[in-house]
Residue frames as qw, qx, qy, qz and C-alpha x, y, z in Angstrom:
[[0.027, 0.878, 0.477, 0.004, 0.04, -0.04, -0.03],
 [0.459, 0.281, 0.020, 0.843, 1.58, 3.22, -1.19],
 [0.224, -0.845, -0.285, -0.393, 0.96, 6.81, 0.01],
 [0.364, 0.176, -0.514, 0.756, 3.24, 8.81, 2.19],
 [0.480, -0.715, -0.418, -0.289, 1.34, 9.31, 5.44],
 [0.188, 0.281, -0.515, 0.788, 2.04, 11.52, 8.41],
 [0.463, -0.679, -0.569, -0.020, 0.14, 11.23, 11.67],
 [0.097, 0.684, -0.158, 0.706, 0.38, 14.71, 13.34],
 [0.362, -0.494, 0.480, -0.628, -0.80, 13.96, 16.92],
 [0.665, 0.029, -0.725, -0.175, -0.63, 10.24, 17.42],
 [0.157, 0.055, -0.800, 0.576, -0.43, 10.32, 21.14],
 [0.462, -0.052, 0.049, -0.884, -4.00, 11.35, 21.16],
 [0.880, 0.040, -0.299, -0.367, -5.06, 7.91, 20.11],
 [0.827, 0.090, -0.495, 0.250, -1.98, 5.94, 21.29],
 [0.227, -0.775, 0.324, -0.492, -1.63, 7.40, 24.71],
 [0.796, -0.447, 0.378, -0.158, -0.91, 3.89, 26.19],
 [0.005, -0.603, 0.744, 0.289, 1.31, 2.59, 23.56],
 [0.560, 0.073, 0.819, -0.103, -0.95, -0.13, 22.44],
 [0.631, 0.704, 0.209, -0.249, -1.85, 1.17, 18.94],
 [0.603, -0.194, 0.540, 0.555, 0.41, 0.27, 15.95],
 [0.322, 0.782, -0.002, -0.533, 0.39, 2.99, 13.09],
 [0.106, -0.389, 0.767, 0.500, 2.57, 1.10, 10.77],
 [0.437, 0.316, 0.842, -0.037, -0.59, -0.79, 9.72],
 [0.286, 0.763, 0.311, -0.490, -1.76, 2.31, 7.95],
 [0.526, 0.829, -0.155, -0.111, 0.76, 2.74, 5.28],
 [0.905, 0.168, -0.077, 0.382, 3.99, 1.39, 3.89],
 [0.412, 0.276, -0.182, 0.849, 5.45, 4.85, 4.59],
 [0.383, -0.802, -0.390, -0.240, 4.12, 6.38, 7.71],
 [0.338, 0.264, -0.429, 0.795, 5.69, 9.03, 10.04],
 [0.482, -0.698, -0.524, -0.085, 4.19, 9.52, 13.38],
 [0.100, 0.408, -0.342, 0.841, 4.48, 12.61, 15.67],
 [0.212, -0.344, -0.787, 0.466, 3.18, 12.42, 19.23],
 [0.042, 0.833, 0.439, -0.334, 1.85, 15.94, 19.03],
 [0.448, 0.347, 0.313, 0.762, 2.20, 18.94, 16.72],
 [0.086, -0.598, -0.241, 0.760, 2.10, 22.51, 17.51],
 [0.518, 0.779, 0.308, -0.173, 0.45, 24.72, 14.92],
 [0.111, 0.876, -0.383, -0.272, 3.75, 26.27, 13.85],
 [0.368, -0.384, 0.825, 0.192, 5.14, 22.74, 13.22],
 [0.733, 0.352, 0.556, -0.173, 2.45, 21.31, 11.08],
 [0.602, 0.746, -0.127, -0.254, 3.44, 22.87, 7.70],
 [0.098, 0.629, -0.766, -0.082, 6.94, 21.47, 7.80],
 [0.431, -0.093, 0.884, -0.153, 5.72, 17.99, 8.88],
 [0.706, 0.474, 0.484, -0.204, 3.06, 17.65, 6.12],
 [0.245, 0.706, -0.496, -0.441, 5.75, 18.67, 3.31],
 [0.276, 0.348, -0.858, -0.258, 5.92, 15.82, 0.64],
 [0.272, 0.097, 0.896, -0.338, 3.12, 13.94, 2.47],
 [0.244, -0.202, -0.678, -0.663, 0.09, 12.65, 0.51],
 [0.586, -0.524, -0.566, -0.250, -2.08, 11.64, 3.48],
 [0.001, -0.406, 0.448, -0.797, -2.42, 13.57, 6.66],
 [0.561, -0.453, -0.693, -0.024, -4.02, 11.95, 9.85],
 [0.067, -0.386, 0.365, -0.845, -5.24, 14.13, 12.78],
 [0.380, -0.461, -0.795, 0.103, -7.25, 13.66, 15.83],
 [0.214, -0.901, -0.374, 0.056, -9.35, 16.79, 16.80],
 [0.497, -0.268, 0.109, 0.818, -6.34, 18.91, 15.75],
 [0.269, 0.837, 0.227, -0.419, -7.39, 22.36, 14.51],
 [0.467, 0.033, 0.527, 0.710, -6.56, 22.89, 10.89],
 [0.140, 0.739, 0.235, -0.615, -7.86, 26.49, 10.27],
 [0.593, 0.781, 0.182, 0.079, -8.19, 28.16, 6.82],
 [0.044, -0.938, 0.341, 0.041, -5.08, 30.09, 7.57],
 [0.497, -0.437, 0.743, 0.099, -3.01, 26.91, 7.88],
 [0.737, 0.325, 0.592, 0.019, -4.83, 24.71, 5.21],
 [0.461, 0.868, 0.049, -0.176, -4.36, 27.42, 2.57],
 [0.006, -0.822, 0.563, 0.081, -0.64, 26.91, 2.92],
 [0.808, -0.154, 0.567, 0.042, -0.53, 23.06, 2.70],
 [0.118, -0.414, 0.718, 0.547, 1.76, 21.70, -0.06],
 [0.683, 0.258, -0.339, -0.593, 0.19, 20.31, -3.37],
 [0.257, 0.233, -0.937, 0.038, 1.36, 16.89, -2.21],
 [0.244, 0.131, 0.772, -0.573, -1.52, 16.59, 0.35],
 [0.373, -0.109, -0.581, -0.715, -4.47, 14.94, -1.21],
 [0.641, -0.468, -0.561, -0.236, -6.23, 13.30, 1.76],
 [0.120, -0.355, 0.599, -0.708, -6.87, 14.33, 5.45],
 [0.603, -0.325, -0.722, -0.091, -8.25, 11.65, 7.58],
 [0.384, -0.515, 0.348, -0.683, -9.89, 12.94, 10.77],
 [0.387, 0.052, -0.907, 0.160, -9.48, 9.96, 13.20],
 [0.096, 0.237, 0.713, -0.653, -12.82, 10.40, 14.58],
 [0.230, 0.641, 0.726, 0.093, -16.47, 11.34, 13.91],
 [0.048, 0.946, 0.192, -0.258, -16.53, 15.08, 14.37],
 [0.635, 0.197, 0.248, 0.704, -14.60, 17.20, 11.88],
 [0.041, -0.964, -0.261, -0.026, -15.45, 20.65, 12.96],
 [0.513, -0.661, 0.249, 0.487, -11.73, 21.25, 13.57],
 [0.485, 0.020, 0.576, 0.657, -11.04, 21.11, 9.82],
 [0.305, 0.587, 0.050, -0.748, -11.96, 24.22, 7.61],
 [0.678, 0.314, 0.660, 0.077, -13.71, 22.26, 4.82],
 [0.459, 0.874, 0.124, -0.101, -14.08, 25.11, 2.22],
 [0.052, 0.822, -0.536, -0.184, -10.36, 25.65, 2.12],
 [0.556, -0.165, 0.809, 0.096, -9.68, 21.97, 1.92],
 [0.633, 0.570, 0.523, -0.027, -12.09, 21.77, -1.03],
 [0.273, 0.937, -0.125, -0.181, -10.50, 24.76, -2.71],
 [0.109, -0.693, 0.691, 0.173, -7.16, 23.13, -2.61],
 [0.734, 0.258, -0.543, -0.316, -8.51, 19.76, -3.94],
 [0.051, 0.274, -0.890, 0.360, -7.92, 17.92, -0.69],
 [0.655, -0.329, -0.593, -0.333, -10.38, 15.15, 0.11],
 [0.268, -0.362, 0.589, -0.670, -11.49, 15.09, 3.83],
 [0.698, -0.232, -0.600, -0.313, -12.92, 11.92, 5.38],
 [0.429, -0.513, 0.486, -0.563, -13.81, 10.86, 8.91],
 [0.262, 0.039, -0.962, 0.069, -14.46, 7.66, 10.82],
 [0.546, -0.317, -0.012, -0.775, -18.11, 7.51, 11.61],
 [0.870, -0.243, -0.124, -0.412, -19.76, 5.18, 14.09],
 [0.573, 0.317, -0.697, 0.293, -16.56, 3.68, 15.44],
 [0.122, 0.114, -0.684, 0.710, -17.33, 4.59, 19.07],
 [0.459, -0.384, -0.319, -0.735, -21.18, 4.51, 19.00],
 [0.747, -0.425, -0.506, -0.066, -21.76, 1.94, 21.82],
 [0.594, -0.133, -0.420, 0.673, -19.00, 3.12, 23.99],
 [0.009, -0.197, 0.131, -0.972, -20.11, 6.80, 23.97],
 [0.582, -0.415, -0.379, -0.588, -23.77, 5.78, 24.37],
 [0.743, -0.426, -0.493, 0.153, -22.85, 3.69, 27.39],
 [0.327, 0.056, -0.284, 0.900, -20.74, 6.60, 28.68],
 [0.297, -0.318, -0.076, -0.897, -23.93, 8.84, 28.61],
 [0.740, -0.400, -0.431, -0.325, -26.02, 6.15, 30.26],
 [0.660, -0.172, -0.505, 0.529, -23.36, 5.62, 32.94],
 [0.093, 0.170, -0.190, 0.962, -23.46, 9.39, 33.71],
 [0.520, -0.385, -0.315, -0.695, -27.30, 9.25, 33.79],
 [0.795, -0.334, -0.506, 0.006, -27.32, 6.28, 36.28],
 [0.543, -0.010, -0.410, 0.733, -24.57, 7.92, 38.36],
 [0.103, -0.294, -0.005, -0.950, -26.42, 11.16, 38.56],
 [0.603, -0.421, -0.417, -0.533, -29.52, 9.60, 39.54],
 [0.824, -0.343, -0.416, 0.174, -27.86, 7.86, 42.43],
 [0.249, -0.938, 0.207, -0.124, -25.80, 10.82, 43.64],
 [0.953, -0.050, -0.094, 0.285, -22.83, 8.49, 43.16],
 [0.408, 0.615, -0.213, 0.640, -20.29, 11.32, 42.95],
 [0.362, -0.683, 0.255, -0.581, -21.45, 12.58, 46.41],
 [0.933, -0.326, 0.013, -0.152, -21.51, 9.18, 47.79],
 [0.851, 0.235, -0.195, 0.427, -17.87, 8.42, 46.75],
 [0.122, 0.644, -0.247, 0.713, -16.79, 11.88, 48.12],
 [0.645, -0.617, 0.175, -0.416, -18.23, 11.03, 51.48],
 [0.979, -0.141, -0.040, 0.140, -16.47, 7.75, 51.60],
 [0.679, 0.408, -0.185, 0.581, -13.11, 9.39, 50.59],
 [0.026, -0.619, 0.343, -0.706, -13.35, 11.81, 53.52],
 [0.203, 0.095, -0.885, 0.408, -14.28, 9.07, 55.88],
 [0.514, 0.024, 0.286, -0.809, -17.95, 9.74, 56.24],
 [0.108, -0.053, -0.970, -0.212, -19.75, 6.38, 56.39],
 [0.345, 0.195, 0.483, -0.781, -23.24, 7.86, 57.34],
 [0.603, 0.185, -0.419, -0.653, -24.90, 6.47, 54.27],
 [0.558, 0.027, -0.829, -0.010, -24.33, 3.08, 55.88],
 [0.261, -0.159, -0.772, 0.558, -24.89, 3.84, 59.51],
 [0.091, 0.315, 0.416, -0.848, -27.55, 6.51, 59.47],
 [0.514, 0.660, 0.525, -0.158, -29.79, 5.94, 56.47],
 [0.534, 0.381, 0.347, 0.670, -29.05, 7.26, 52.91],
 [0.203, -0.627, -0.184, 0.729, -28.07, 10.92, 53.11],
 [0.033, -0.341, 0.445, 0.827, -28.24, 11.67, 49.37],
 [0.657, 0.378, -0.015, -0.652, -30.75, 11.67, 46.55],
 [0.216, -0.099, 0.948, 0.214, -31.39, 8.23, 44.97],
 [0.573, 0.392, 0.048, -0.718, -34.01, 8.25, 42.03],
 [0.675, 0.247, 0.678, 0.156, -35.42, 5.68, 39.79],
 [0.046, 0.335, -0.413, -0.846, -34.98, 6.46, 36.15],
 [0.000, -0.341, -0.888, -0.307, -37.86, 4.20, 34.93],
 [0.014, -0.798, -0.598, 0.076, -40.83, 6.34, 34.14],
 [0.195, -0.683, 0.076, 0.699, -38.58, 9.48, 33.91],
 [0.627, 0.756, 0.185, -0.001, -38.32, 11.38, 30.66],
 [0.595, -0.288, 0.371, 0.652, -35.08, 11.53, 28.75],
 [0.362, 0.879, 0.020, -0.310, -34.53, 14.36, 26.32],
 [0.733, -0.062, 0.436, 0.518, -32.26, 13.75, 23.43],
 [0.279, 0.875, -0.099, -0.383, -30.83, 16.44, 21.17],
 [0.238, 0.612, -0.688, -0.309, -29.48, 14.93, 18.07],
 [0.863, 0.026, 0.448, -0.231, -30.58, 11.43, 16.92],
 [0.423, 0.616, -0.638, -0.184, -27.61, 10.18, 14.95],
 [0.734, 0.042, -0.678, 0.003, -26.13, 6.75, 15.48],
 [0.291, 0.075, -0.706, 0.641, -25.08, 7.52, 18.99],
 [0.416, -0.083, 0.249, -0.871, -28.37, 9.36, 19.91],
 [0.788, -0.033, -0.433, -0.437, -30.28, 6.29, 18.58],
 [0.634, 0.048, -0.740, 0.221, -28.31, 3.92, 20.66],
 [0.054, -0.124, 0.509, -0.850, -28.94, 6.07, 23.79],
 [0.631, -0.054, -0.082, -0.770, -32.64, 5.95, 22.96],
 [0.777, -0.012, -0.600, -0.189, -32.62, 2.15, 22.64],
 [0.419, 0.010, -0.736, 0.532, -30.91, 1.72, 26.03],
 [0.197, -0.076, 0.325, -0.922, -33.23, 4.25, 27.69],
 [0.713, -0.064, -0.343, -0.608, -36.23, 2.31, 26.41],
 [0.682, -0.028, -0.717, 0.142, -34.87, -0.84, 27.97],
 [0.206, -0.014, -0.611, 0.764, -34.57, 1.13, 31.33],
 [0.079, -0.659, -0.745, 0.071, -38.34, 2.01, 31.05],
 [0.077, -0.474, -0.098, 0.872, -37.89, 5.77, 30.31],
 [0.454, 0.775, 0.438, -0.026, -39.96, 7.90, 28.11],
 [0.483, -0.145, 0.347, 0.791, -37.94, 9.80, 25.35],
 [0.361, 0.888, 0.193, -0.211, -38.44, 13.10, 23.75],
 [0.640, 0.027, 0.389, 0.662, -36.26, 13.84, 20.69],
 [0.261, 0.894, -0.009, -0.364, -35.22, 17.13, 19.02],
 [0.577, -0.150, 0.593, 0.541, -33.33, 16.49, 15.71],
 [0.224, 0.474, -0.335, -0.783, -33.14, 17.97, 12.25],
 [0.490, 0.117, -0.684, -0.527, -34.39, 14.73, 10.79],
 [0.637, -0.175, 0.518, -0.543, -37.13, 13.12, 12.85],
 [0.098, 0.088, -0.974, -0.185, -37.57, 9.36, 12.51],
 [0.503, -0.370, -0.607, -0.492, -40.81, 7.46, 12.68],
 [0.528, -0.502, 0.308, -0.612, -42.83, 7.68, 15.75],
 [0.596, 0.003, -0.802, 0.042, -42.55, 4.65, 18.14],
 [0.670, -0.610, -0.415, -0.081, -43.86, 3.58, 21.45],
 [0.609, -0.687, -0.120, 0.377, -42.44, 5.83, 24.29],
 [0.464, -0.210, 0.262, 0.820, -40.49, 7.90, 21.82],
 [0.247, 0.884, 0.383, -0.104, -41.81, 11.26, 20.53],
 [0.530, 0.137, 0.172, 0.819, -40.16, 13.65, 18.22],
 [0.106, -0.882, -0.433, 0.151, -40.79, 17.22, 19.18],
 [0.211, 0.885, -0.101, 0.402, -39.54, 20.78, 19.45],
 [0.421, 0.297, -0.513, 0.686, -36.44, 22.09, 21.33],
 [0.328, -0.444, 0.194, -0.811, -38.75, 23.97, 23.68],
 [0.867, -0.304, -0.099, -0.382, -40.56, 20.85, 24.74],
 [0.806, 0.137, -0.460, 0.346, -37.38, 18.79, 25.09],
 [0.213, 0.397, -0.385, 0.806, -36.01, 21.51, 27.46],
 [0.439, -0.385, 0.184, -0.791, -39.12, 21.92, 29.51],
 [0.897, -0.165, -0.066, -0.406, -40.23, 18.35, 29.98],
 [0.752, 0.277, -0.572, 0.176, -37.03, 16.39, 30.37],
 [0.721, -0.687, 0.085, -0.013, -35.75, 14.96, 33.63],
 [0.600, -0.395, 0.464, 0.518, -32.44, 14.18, 31.97],
 [0.482, 0.850, -0.044, -0.206, -31.19, 15.88, 28.87],
 [0.733, -0.269, 0.463, 0.419, -28.52, 14.21, 26.73],
 [0.288, 0.810, -0.235, -0.454, -26.63, 15.93, 23.91],
 [0.723, 0.020, 0.633, 0.275, -25.73, 14.00, 20.74],
 [0.519, 0.836, 0.177, -0.003, -25.60, 16.60, 17.98],
 [0.689, 0.197, 0.039, 0.697, -22.50, 17.69, 16.02],
 [0.268, -0.687, -0.127, 0.663, -20.89, 21.12, 16.73],
 [0.354, 0.558, 0.426, 0.617, -21.84, 23.65, 14.09],
 [0.027, 0.208, -0.095, 0.973, -22.39, 27.43, 14.07],
 [0.551, -0.420, -0.314, -0.649, -26.07, 26.68, 14.76],
 [0.815, -0.372, -0.445, 0.026, -25.49, 24.16, 17.66],
 [0.400, 0.228, -0.442, 0.770, -22.68, 26.10, 19.41],
 [0.092, 0.023, 0.519, -0.849, -24.19, 27.04, 22.85],
 [0.450, -0.334, -0.633, -0.534, -27.46, 25.38, 22.10],
 [0.606, -0.582, -0.508, 0.188, -27.50, 24.90, 25.87],
 [0.239, 0.364, -0.176, 0.883, -27.10, 28.58, 27.04],
 [0.038, 0.005, 0.581, -0.813, -28.57, 30.63, 29.65],
 [0.573, 0.036, -0.102, -0.812, -32.07, 30.87, 28.21],
 [0.677, 0.087, -0.702, -0.203, -32.05, 27.15, 27.57],
 [0.350, 0.003, -0.807, 0.477, -31.17, 26.39, 31.05],
 [0.284, -0.007, 0.297, -0.911, -33.80, 28.74, 32.50],
 [0.671, 0.028, -0.349, -0.653, -36.33, 26.42, 30.67],
 [0.590, 0.034, -0.806, 0.015, -35.29, 23.23, 32.14],
 [0.689, -0.620, -0.328, -0.180, -36.60, 21.79, 35.35],
 [0.199, -0.765, 0.529, -0.308, -34.57, 22.56, 38.58],
 [0.818, -0.252, 0.497, -0.144, -34.75, 18.78, 39.20],
 [0.857, 0.512, -0.043, -0.031, -33.23, 17.95, 35.71],
 [0.639, -0.454, 0.448, 0.430, -29.71, 16.68, 34.87],
 [0.518, 0.790, -0.226, -0.240, -27.69, 17.64, 31.87],
 [0.798, -0.221, 0.499, 0.255, -25.46, 15.14, 30.14],
 [0.428, 0.829, -0.274, -0.232, -22.91, 15.94, 27.45],
 [0.755, -0.217, 0.545, 0.292, -20.83, 13.25, 25.68],
 [0.665, 0.636, 0.330, 0.210, -20.77, 14.99, 22.36],
 [0.469, 0.444, -0.063, 0.761, -18.79, 18.32, 21.99],
 [0.345, -0.374, -0.453, 0.732, -17.99, 20.73, 24.92],
 [0.016, -0.128, 0.031, 0.991, -19.09, 23.94, 23.20],
 [0.291, -0.464, -0.703, -0.453, -22.61, 22.77, 22.69],
 [0.467, -0.715, -0.503, 0.133, -22.87, 24.08, 26.23],
 [0.031, 0.805, -0.164, 0.569, -22.26, 27.70, 27.56],
 [0.630, -0.067, -0.657, 0.408, -20.05, 26.62, 30.38],
 [0.056, 0.120, -0.363, 0.922, -20.39, 29.84, 32.37],
 [0.569, -0.239, -0.115, -0.778, -24.13, 29.70, 32.13],
 [0.805, -0.131, -0.576, -0.061, -24.09, 26.05, 33.30],
 [0.434, 0.009, -0.598, 0.673, -21.84, 26.91, 36.25],
 [0.233, -0.161, 0.160, -0.946, -24.25, 29.74, 37.20],
 [0.742, -0.217, -0.317, -0.549, -27.32, 27.48, 36.96],
 [0.753, -0.104, -0.615, 0.209, -25.61, 24.77, 39.09],
 [0.272, 0.094, -0.483, 0.827, -24.48, 27.26, 41.66],
 [0.339, -0.074, 0.157, -0.925, -27.97, 28.86, 42.01],
 [0.359, 0.104, 0.878, -0.298, -29.79, 25.50, 42.22],
 [0.597, 0.422, -0.026, -0.681, -31.61, 25.99, 38.90],
 [0.761, 0.330, -0.521, -0.203, -30.31, 22.58, 37.72],
 [0.900, -0.412, 0.129, -0.063, -29.92, 19.34, 39.86],
 [0.584, -0.510, 0.530, 0.344, -26.57, 18.44, 38.26],
 [0.608, 0.687, -0.310, -0.250, -24.55, 17.64, 35.11],
 [0.834, -0.153, 0.459, 0.266, -22.50, 14.69, 33.69],
 [0.345, 0.876, -0.222, -0.254, -19.81, 16.08, 31.36],
 [0.860, -0.053, 0.334, 0.383, -17.58, 13.75, 29.40],
 [0.479, 0.469, 0.222, 0.708, -16.69, 16.80, 27.25],
 [0.255, -0.742, -0.266, 0.561, -15.99, 20.41, 28.40],
 [0.336, 0.932, 0.108, -0.078, -15.77, 23.74, 26.57],
 [0.155, 0.810, -0.562, 0.061, -12.01, 23.88, 27.30],
 [0.986, -0.163, 0.027, 0.004, -10.13, 20.54, 27.26],
 [0.450, -0.394, -0.751, 0.278, -8.55, 19.99, 29.51],
 [0.241, -0.905, -0.281, -0.210, -10.20, 22.23, 31.98],
 [0.151, 0.666, -0.432, 0.589, -8.03, 24.73, 33.90],
 [0.426, -0.064, -0.792, 0.433, -6.88, 23.38, 37.25],
 [0.059, 0.116, 0.496, -0.858, -8.96, 26.08, 38.98],
 [0.332, -0.228, -0.566, -0.719, -12.19, 25.38, 37.13],
 [0.504, -0.194, 0.361, -0.761, -15.30, 25.54, 39.24],
 [0.859, 0.066, -0.310, -0.403, -16.67, 22.30, 37.74],
 [0.513, 0.231, -0.761, 0.322, -13.90, 20.30, 39.56],
 [0.006, 0.112, -0.658, 0.744, -15.43, 21.51, 42.86],
 [0.633, -0.101, -0.011, -0.768, -19.21, 21.27, 42.39],
 [0.325, -0.119, 0.911, -0.225, -20.42, 18.08, 44.11],
 [0.689, 0.429, 0.460, -0.360, -23.42, 17.86, 41.73],
 [0.568, 0.693, -0.328, -0.298, -21.09, 17.40, 38.68],
 [0.831, -0.200, 0.471, 0.218, -19.51, 14.34, 37.43],
 [0.268, 0.808, -0.415, -0.321, -16.50, 14.97, 35.10],
 [0.856, -0.058, 0.441, 0.264, -14.77, 12.44, 32.91],
 [0.241, -0.612, 0.447, 0.606, -11.82, 13.11, 30.51],
 [0.591, 0.530, -0.293, -0.533, -13.49, 12.80, 27.13],
 [0.335, -0.290, 0.896, -0.019, -13.25, 9.09, 27.67],
 [0.790, 0.275, 0.320, -0.446, -16.31, 7.88, 25.57],
 [0.792, 0.551, -0.240, -0.112, -14.03, 6.99, 22.53],
 [0.033, 0.742, -0.649, 0.166, -10.95, 5.95, 24.53],
 [0.866, -0.235, 0.401, -0.185, -11.59, 2.28, 25.23],
 [0.331, -0.412, 0.762, 0.373, -9.05, -0.13, 23.89],
 [0.483, 0.357, 0.790, 0.128, -11.57, -1.91, 21.74],
 [0.296, 0.894, 0.282, -0.182, -12.95, 1.28, 20.35],
 [0.035, -0.807, 0.436, 0.397, -9.46, 2.60, 19.49],
 [0.410, -0.092, 0.848, 0.324, -8.58, -0.77, 17.73],
 [0.456, 0.573, 0.681, 0.021, -11.67, -0.39, 15.78],
 [0.144, 0.929, -0.021, -0.340, -10.79, 3.16, 14.92],
 [0.260, -0.543, 0.672, 0.432, -7.36, 2.14, 13.65],
 [0.447, 0.161, 0.845, 0.245, -8.92, -0.66, 11.43],
 [0.333, 0.810, 0.475, -0.087, -11.42, 1.89, 9.93],
 [0.072, -0.840, 0.304, 0.443, -8.57, 4.46, 9.34],
 [0.378, -0.261, 0.790, 0.407, -6.85, 1.78, 7.36],
 [0.417, 0.495, 0.752, 0.123, -9.93, 1.13, 5.32],
 [0.150, 0.920, 0.126, -0.338, -10.32, 4.92, 4.65],
 [0.148, -0.709, 0.505, 0.469, -6.80, 5.05, 3.27],
 [0.385, -0.046, 0.842, 0.374, -7.02, 1.93, 1.11],
 [0.389, 0.685, 0.615, -0.042, -10.21, 3.15, -0.36],
 [0.148, 0.914, -0.067, -0.372, -8.68, 6.38, -1.34],
 [0.244, -0.535, 0.688, 0.426, -5.69, 4.77, -2.86],
 [0.405, 0.225, 0.865, 0.192, -7.96, 2.61, -4.88],
 [0.026, 0.133, 0.434, 0.891, -9.68, 5.66, -6.28],
 [0.414, -0.538, -0.575, -0.456, -12.93, 5.34, -4.35],
 [0.089, 0.243, -0.549, 0.795, -12.62, 7.25, -1.24],
 [0.457, -0.526, -0.702, -0.144, -15.21, 6.47, 1.52],
 [0.444, -0.676, -0.462, 0.363, -16.62, 8.53, 4.42],
 [0.311, 0.257, 0.118, 0.907, -15.90, 11.80, 2.64],
 [0.103, -0.753, -0.513, 0.400, -17.34, 14.74, 4.42],
 [0.284, 0.384, 0.266, 0.837, -18.13, 18.21, 2.94],
 [0.060, 0.070, 0.301, -0.949, -19.37, 21.59, 4.09],
 [0.086, 0.538, 0.831, -0.116, -23.21, 21.52, 4.72]]
């Protein structure tokens, strides 16, 4: 398999040394990470560029050498790549869809179940030597999820998987999406307003675009029930983080489970680290070993398809 290939930030996927990039190409160069000022030099004479959530803005892409013909985003979201500039330079851009569907959906449900049982607070109590949940009756909220309403914003492959699991848990589901599916028992497609106002749990599964950035903002949070929980396993900037912090501090929202944050990693002094009604995980939905192995396999398939003249999973500006 020909095609000079460069991986610009391989440590993002191979953080534990268990991935083998040599399977992608006969000629592959791997950099653990690349600063913006290093990228142009590193893509010289390369045909295929592989990135993982690495910003490639117009100002940078416009200076890419003619040798670059394919950019593979090693993931589902590609908002980090300026697609119009890539198209203008004749660079094909592809992504890897659906490689982490189940793992991300399971992360969303994990956060939902942990929030419903105040698991973060329970573990914090034990960590400080407080066993009163065992000796004096349960000191924290512990709610059933069956019969509760899950709101889902975005019903792509991950959103659909979350809905499937929620139905098994006995939940009612409200969905807001650009492309409503057929009605089914316990699942109703409706407006954003109704999803916000009626949900006991709200889970985000839409892509990050100009339209969805801060879709959960101060006004959206005002519409949610004070007893509701927000779950985000999609993209951090879907949520206005300052507005969320304010809502949590003022008791206008029961809690949040965030596998993604508006700034990753969060600053060490972030308030979110200190709120006891927030569960934070380090964008781990896609990081399982099996998930990353699947990602590598699909990256190889993308490259092979391109080299055979029939690229797959090509993305374009909508």
